[in-house]
C-alpha positions in Angstrom: -8.4 5.4 9.6 -8.1 2.7 12.2 -9.6 -0.7 12.7 -12.6 0.6 14.6 -13.9 2.5 11.5 -13.1 -0.4 9.2 -15.1 -2.8 11.4 -18.0 -0.4 11.4 -18.3 -1.0 7.7 -17.5 -4.7 8.0 -20.4 -5.2 10.4 -22.8 -4.4 7.6 -21.6 -7.6 5.9 -21.7 -10.1 8.7 -24.6 -8.6 10.6 -27.8 -7.3 9.1 -28.9 -8.2 5.6 -30.2 -4.7 4.9 -33.7 -3.3 5.1 -36.5 -5.3 3.6 -38.4 -3.4 1.0 -42.1 -2.9 1.5 -43.6 -5.1 -1.2 -47.2 -5.1 0.1 -48.1 -8.3 -1.7 -49.4 -11.1 0.5 -47.4 -13.9 -1.2 -44.2 -12.2 -0.2 -44.9 -12.4 3.6 -42.8 -15.5 3.8 -39.8 -13.6 2.4 -39.9 -11.2 5.3 -40.3 -14.1 7.7 -37.3 -15.9 6.2 -35.1 -12.8 6.5 -36.1 -12.3 10.1 -35.2 -16.0 10.8 -31.8 -15.6 9.2 -31.3 -12.4 11.3 -32.2 -14.4 14.4 -35.3 -12.2 15.1 -37.7 -15.1 14.6 -37.3 -18.7 15.6 -40.6 -20.2 14.3 -38.7 -22.0 11.6 -35.1 -23.1 11.1 -32.5 -21.1 9.2 -32.2 -24.0 6.8 -36.0 -23.6 6.1 -35.4 -19.9 5.5 -32.7 -20.4 2.9 -34.7 -23.1 1.1 -37.8 -20.9 1.0 -35.9 -17.9 -0.4 -34.2 -20.2 -3.1 -37.7 -21.5 -4.1 -39.0 -18.0 -4.4 -36.1 -16.9 -6.6 -36.8 -19.6 -9.1 -40.3 -18.2 -9.6 -39.7 -14.5 -9.1 -36.1 -13.3 -9.0 -35.6 -10.3 -6.6 -32.5 -8.2 -6.0 -33.0 -7.9 -2.2 -33.5 -11.7 -1.7 -30.5 -12.5 -3.9 -28.5 -10.2 -1.6 -29.8 -12.1 1.5 -28.9 -15.4 -0.1 -25.4 -14.1 -1.0 -24.8 -13.3 2.7 -26.2 -16.6 3.8 -23.9 -18.6 1.4 -21.0 -16.4 2.2 -21.1 -17.1 6.0 -22.8 -20.5 6.0 -26.0 -19.2 7.6 -28.7 -21.9 7.2 -26.7 -23.6 4.6 -23.2 -24.8 3.8 -20.8 -21.9 3.1 -20.4 -21.6 -0.7 -18.3 -18.7 -1.9 -19.0 -19.2 -5.6 -22.8 -19.1 -5.0 -22.5 -16.2 -2.6 -20.6 -14.1 -5.2 -23.0 -15.1 -7.9 -26.0 -14.0 -5.9 -24.4 -10.7 -4.8 -23.4 -9.9 -8.4 -26.9 -10.6 -9.6 -28.4 -8.5 -6.8 -26.2 -5.6 -7.7 -26.9 -5.9 -11.4 -30.6 -5.8 -10.6 -30.1 -2.4 -8.8 -29.6 -3.3 -5.2 -26.5 -1.2 -4.4 -25.9 -2.7 -0.9 -25.1 -6.0 -2.6 -22.0 -4.3 -4.3 -21.0 -3.1 -0.8 -21.2 -6.6 0.6 -19.4 -8.1 -2.4 -16.6 -5.5 -2.1 -16.2 -6.1 1.6 -15.9 -9.8 1.0 -13.1 -9.3 -1.5 -11.4 -6.7 0.7 -11.2 -8.9 3.8 -11.3 -12.5 2.5 -9.0 -15.0 4.1 -7.2 -17.9 2.7 -5.5 -16.1 -0.2 -8.8 -15.0 -1.6 -8.3 -11.3 -0.8 -8.6 -9.3 -4.0 -8.4 -5.5 -3.8 -9.0 -5.0 -7.5 -12.3 -6.9 -7.4 -13.2 -5.1 -4.2 -12.6 -1.7 -5.8 -14.6 -2.7 -8.9 -17.6 -3.7 -6.7 -17.5 -0.5 -4.6 -17.2 1.5 -7.8 -20.3 0.0 -9.3 -22.2 0.7 -6.1 -20.8 4.2 -5.8 -22.0 5.0 -9.3 -25.5 4.2 -8.1 -25.1 6.9 -5.4 -24.9 4.5 -2.4 -23.1 6.3 0.5 -21.3 3.2 1.9 -20.0 2.3 -1.6 -19.0 5.9 -2.2 -17.0 5.9 1.0 -15.3 2.5 0.3 -14.6 3.5 -3.3 -12.9 6.7 -2.0 -11.0 4.7 0.6 -9.5 2.4 -2.0 -8.5 5.4 -4.2 -7.1 7.2 -1.1 -4.7 4.3 -0.4 -4.3 2.9 -3.9 -5.8 -0.5 -3.1 -6.7 -2.4 -6.2 -6.5 0.8 -8.3 -4.2 3.7 -9.0 -3.7 5.9 -5.9 -5.6 9.2 -6.5 -6.4 11.6 -3.6 -8.5 13.9 -5.8 -10.7 11.1 -7.1 -11.1 9.8 -3.5 -12.2 13.2 -2.3 -14.9 13.3 -5.0 -16.4 10.1 -3.6 -16.1 11.1 0.0 -17.9 14.3 -0.8 -20.9 12.5 -2.3 -21.3 10.3 0.8 -20.6 13.2 3.2 -23.4 15.2 1.6 -25.6 12.3 2.9 -24.1 12.7 6.4 -22.0 9.5 6.2 -19.7 9.8 9.3 -16.6 7.9 7.9 -16.7 10.0 4.7 -16.9 13.2 6.7 -13.9 12.0 8.7 -11.9 11.2 5.5 -12.8 14.6 4.0 -11.5 16.2 7.2 -8.2 14.4 6.8 -8.0 15.3 3.2 -8.5 19.0 3.8 -6.2 19.1 6.9 -3.4 17.4 4.9 -4.0 18.9 1.5 -4.5 15.5 0.0 -6.5 15.9 -3.3 -7.6 19.4 -2.3 -5.9 22.6 -1.3 -5.0 22.4 2.4 -7.5 24.2 4.6 -7.4 23.4 8.4 -10.6 25.3 9.1 -12.6 23.3 6.5 -10.9 20.0 7.6 -11.7 20.6 11.3 -15.3 21.5 10.4 -15.8 18.1 8.7 -14.1 16.3 11.6 -16.5 18.0 14.0 -19.5 16.9 11.9 -18.1 13.3 12.0 -17.5 13.5 15.8 -21.1 14.8 16.3 -22.4 11.7 14.5 -20.5 9.5 17.0 -17.2 8.8 15.2 -14.5 8.5 17.8 -11.7 8.7 15.2 -12.7 12.2 14.4 -12.6 13.3 18.0 -9.1 11.8 18.3 -7.9 13.5 15.1 -9.1 16.9 16.4 -6.7 16.6 19.3 -3.7 16.4 16.9 -2.2 19.9 16.5 -0.7 19.0 13.1 -1.9 16.9 10.2 0.2 13.9 9.3 1.7 15.7 6.2 3.4 18.2 8.5 3.8 16.3 11.7 6.9 14.3 10.8 6.6 11.9 13.7 9.7 10.3 15.2 12.2 12.4 13.1 15.6 10.7 13.2 18.6 12.8 14.1 21.6 11.3 12.3 24.7 12.5 10.5 24.6 14.6 7.4 25.6 11.5 5.4 22.0 10.2 5.5 19.5 11.9 3.3 15.7 11.7 3.5 14.1 12.1 0.0 11.2 14.5 -0.1 9.2 12.0 -2.1 9.3 8.3 -2.3 12.2 7.5 -4.7 12.0 5.0 -7.5 13.9 1.8 -6.6 15.6 -0.1 -9.4 16.3 -3.5 -7.8 19.9 -4.7 -8.3 22.1 -7.2 -6.6 25.7 -8.2 -7.5 26.3 -11.7 -8.9 27.8 -12.7 -5.5 25.1 -12.3 -2.9 27.6 -12.7 -0.1 28.6 -9.0 -0.4 25.2 -8.2 1.3 26.4 -9.7 4.5 27.5 -7.2 7.2 26.4 -4.5 9.6 24.4 -1.5 8.3 22.9 1.7 9.8 20.6 4.2 8.3 17.0 5.3 8.1 13.5 3.9 7.7 11.3 6.5 6.1 7.5 6.3 5.9 5.6 8.3 3.3 1.9 9.1 2.9 -0.1 6.9 0.5 0.9 9.0 -2.6 4.6 8.8 -1.7 4.7 12.6 -1.8 5.1 13.5 1.9 7.4 12.2 4.6 5.3 11.4 7.7 7.9 9.6 9.8 11.6 8.7 9.8 13.3 6.4 12.3 16.9 5.2 12.8 17.4 1.7 11.5 20.2 -0.8 11.9 20.4 -4.1 10.1 22.9 -7.0 10.8 22.7 -9.8 8.3 24.5 -12.9 7.0 24.0 -14.5 3.6 24.4 -18.2 2.8 23.7 -18.9 -0.9 20.2 -17.4 -1.4 19.2 -17.3 2.3 19.5 -14.2 4.5 19.5 -14.3 8.3 19.8 -11.3 10.6 18.4 -8.7 13.0 16.3 -5.7 12.1 16.7 -3.0 14.8 14.4 0.0 14.8 14.0 2.2 17.8 14.0 -0.1 20.8 12.8 -3.2 18.9 15.1 -5.9 17.7 13.4 -8.3 15.2 15.2 -11.5 14.2 14.4 -12.3 10.5 15.0 -15.0 7.9 14.5 -14.3 4.2 15.3 -15.5 0.7 17.1 -13.4 -2.0 15.2 -13.5 -5.3 16.8 -13.2 -8.7 15.2 -9.8 -9.3 16.8 -8.0 -6.4 13.9 -8.6 -4.0 14.3 -10.1 -0.5 11.3 -12.2 0.5 10.8 -12.4 4.3 9.6 -15.4 6.1 5.8 -15.1 6.8 6.3 -15.1 10.5 8.4 -11.9 10.6 6.2 -9.2 12.3 6.8 -5.8 13.9 5.0 -3.1 15.8 5.2 0.3 14.2 3.8 3.8 15.0 0.5 4.6 13.4 -1.2 7.8 14.5 -4.6 6.4 13.4 -4.3 3.2 15.4 -5.4 2.4 18.9 -2.6 3.5 21.3 -0.8 4.7 18.1 0.8 1.4 17.3 -0.1 -1.5 14.9 1.2 -4.9 14.1 2.7 -5.5 10.6 4.0 -8.4 8.7 7.2 -8.0 6.7 6.7 -9.1 3.1 9.3 -7.9 0.6 12.2 -5.5 0.3 13.1 -4.4 -3.2 16.7 -3.4 -2.8 19.5 -1.9 -4.8 23.1 -2.6 -3.5 25.8 -0.3 -4.8 29.2 0.4 -3.3 28.4 -0.4 0.3 24.9 1.2 0.3 21.5 -0.4 0.3 18.5 1.6 -0.9 15.1 -0.1 -1.0 11.4 -0.1 -0.8 10.0 -2.0 2.1 6.5 -3.6 1.8 4.6 -4.3 5.0 1.2 -5.7 5.5 -1.1 -4.5 8.3 -2.4 -7.4 10.3 -5.1 -5.3 11.9 -6.3 -3.5 8.8 -5.6 -6.5 6.5 -4.0 -4.3 3.9 -0.6 -3.1 2.8 1.1 -0.3 4.7 2.1 3.1 3.3 5.3 3.2 1.1 8.5 2.9 3.1 12.0 3.7 2.0 15.1 2.1 3.4 18.6 3.7 3.2 21.5 1.8 4.8 25.2 2.3 4.8 27.6 -0.6 5.4 29.9 -0.4 8.4 33.2 -2.0 9.2 34.1 -3.6 12.6 34.8 -0.2 14.1 31.6 1.4 12.9 33.1 3.3 10.0 31.5 3.5 6.6 32.6 0.9 4.1 33.2 1.9 0.4 33.1 -1.0 -2.0 34.0 -0.9 -5.7 32.2 -4.2 -6.3 32.2 -5.7 -9.8 32.2 -2.5 -11.7 35.1 -1.2 -13.9 35.8 2.5 -13.8 35.1 4.7 -16.8 35.1 8.4 -17.4 32.1 10.7 -17.3 32.1 14.4 -18.1 29.6 16.8 -16.5 29.1 20.0 -18.5 29.4 22.9 -16.0 27.1 25.0 -18.2 24.3 22.6 -18.7 22.7 19.4 -17.3 24.5 17.2 -19.8 26.6 14.2 -18.6 28.6 12.3 -21.2 29.9 8.7 -20.8 32.6 7.1 -22.9 33.2 3.4 -22.7 34.3 0.4 -24.8 32.3 -2.8 -25.5 33.9 -6.0 -26.6 30.6 -7.2 -28.2 27.3 -5.9 -29.4 24.6 -5.5 -26.6 20.8 -5.3 -26.9 20.5 -2.4 -24.4 22.4 -0.1 -22.1 21.1 1.1 -18.7 22.4 3.9 -16.4 21.5 4.3 -12.8 22.6 7.5 -11.0 23.0 7.9 -7.2 24.1 10.5 -4.8 27.2 10.0 -2.8 25.1 8.5 0.1 23.4 5.9 -2.1 20.1 7.7 -2.7 18.8 6.8 -6.1 18.6 9.9 -8.3 17.5 8.5 -11.7 17.5 5.7 -14.3 18.1 5.9 -18.0 17.7 3.3 -20.7 19.2 3.1 -24.2 18.8 0.7 -27.1 21.3 -1.4 -29.0 25.0 -0.5 -29.0 27.7 -2.1 -31.2 31.1 -3.4 -30.1 33.8 -0.7 -29.9 34.1 2.7 -28.3 30.7 4.2 -27.6 29.4 7.4 -25.9 26.0 8.3 -24.5 24.5 11.4 -22.9 22.0 11.9 -20.0 20.6 15.2 -18.8 19.9 14.9 -15.1 19.1 18.1 -13.1 22.0 17.8 -10.8 22.8 20.1 -7.9 26.4 20.8 -7.0 28.0 17.7 -5.4 29.3 14.3 -5.9 27.4 11.5 -7.7 28.0 7.9 -8.7 26.7 6.4 -12.0 26.5 2.7 -12.8 26.3 1.6 -16.4 25.2 -1.9 -17.4 25.6 -3.1 -21.0 25.0 -6.9 -21.3 27.9 -8.5 -19.4 29.8 -5.2 -19.2 29.5 -3.2 -15.9 31.0 0.2 -15.4 31.1 2.8 -12.7 31.7 6.5 -13.1 32.2 9.3 -10.6 30.5 12.6 -11.5 31.4 15.9 -9.8 29.0 18.8 -10.6 
């Protein structure tokens, strides 16, 4: 969903304070007047007077709606000095007293807060409380967080449950998200007819995003936009692979020219939705990395720092424009954040983390697979710091046996298995092992082909070639 839909929900925070309940009691007339003044509908008194009057009223007779209004006033500095702590306190109290819209406002604050205060987990918790009260906007936003895994475990099926609750109340954005879910088969069995029916309902209620989606012949799960055509040496994993960060002791081996793929998955990591050719040229000086990131027709200079855990942290100013079928003109601006990478034998595999500057949230999971090239553009094979050992693959089972010698006791042994093109296939951990000759067995489900295994045991580092 693009920024337009997100801002539709955000407008509920910074605009109106909600609908004033009909109290009917004469001594509450000033409450309604104060709210109208804060909305700008009445100018008979100042906004400062309105806040003071509502604060006085709460001391005598606490009210959920008024606390919600005060929360918005303190949040945005309307008629008073902005005070986030007091805003959050009032919104939490209002929600706890049964005013569900306050949880929506609180969630939207945490979701879009600036200055390092953005907190998806707190946003999700607030939306969830409001959703459990049956409030449609909270149901939608709770589902949205689950759909993308923002502040919670990503779960399409759970998201659909909340979208359905709000869609039953004709909530346009929820109808739209249900349409996407059915078209893509996210959390439900794929059904284009049902998906399009929900999209038409959303479009009839004025949601432009739904009209645009209806024009797409294929859902994102089957569209595979910008499919890269490269040699057979580059593989695109069907699902987002697990990346076990690893860098050699000498970071300088990272320097060089690489070419490969940048693959984007859906929010669950279970479907490839786009893949693009990628080239990276970089130099390494101690723990600093400088280079160029080249994707499609864009060349992006970058500077980054190599962390001890195998993560490259990009400079905050590194931004890029990437394809997004749900964005205006199909492109959005993103900030580079981290790249968790694994460098083995001239290959880099990694998970790239981007942050959407328009949506103010992380981008979908992205996989990087790069192969190092020499000066003539040929693949470079590096043995690195690993000693060769033997591994035996049983042709009649999935068993792979390693035999190796340790000069001292080690607390643990770890094995990482890769395809011949650097794609991470699996990781295996074992406990203590004593000095001397040792053996261990793993049972990966290997297809016929050529694999490389890396075994780490304390200071000992081994490499084995496996032919299945």
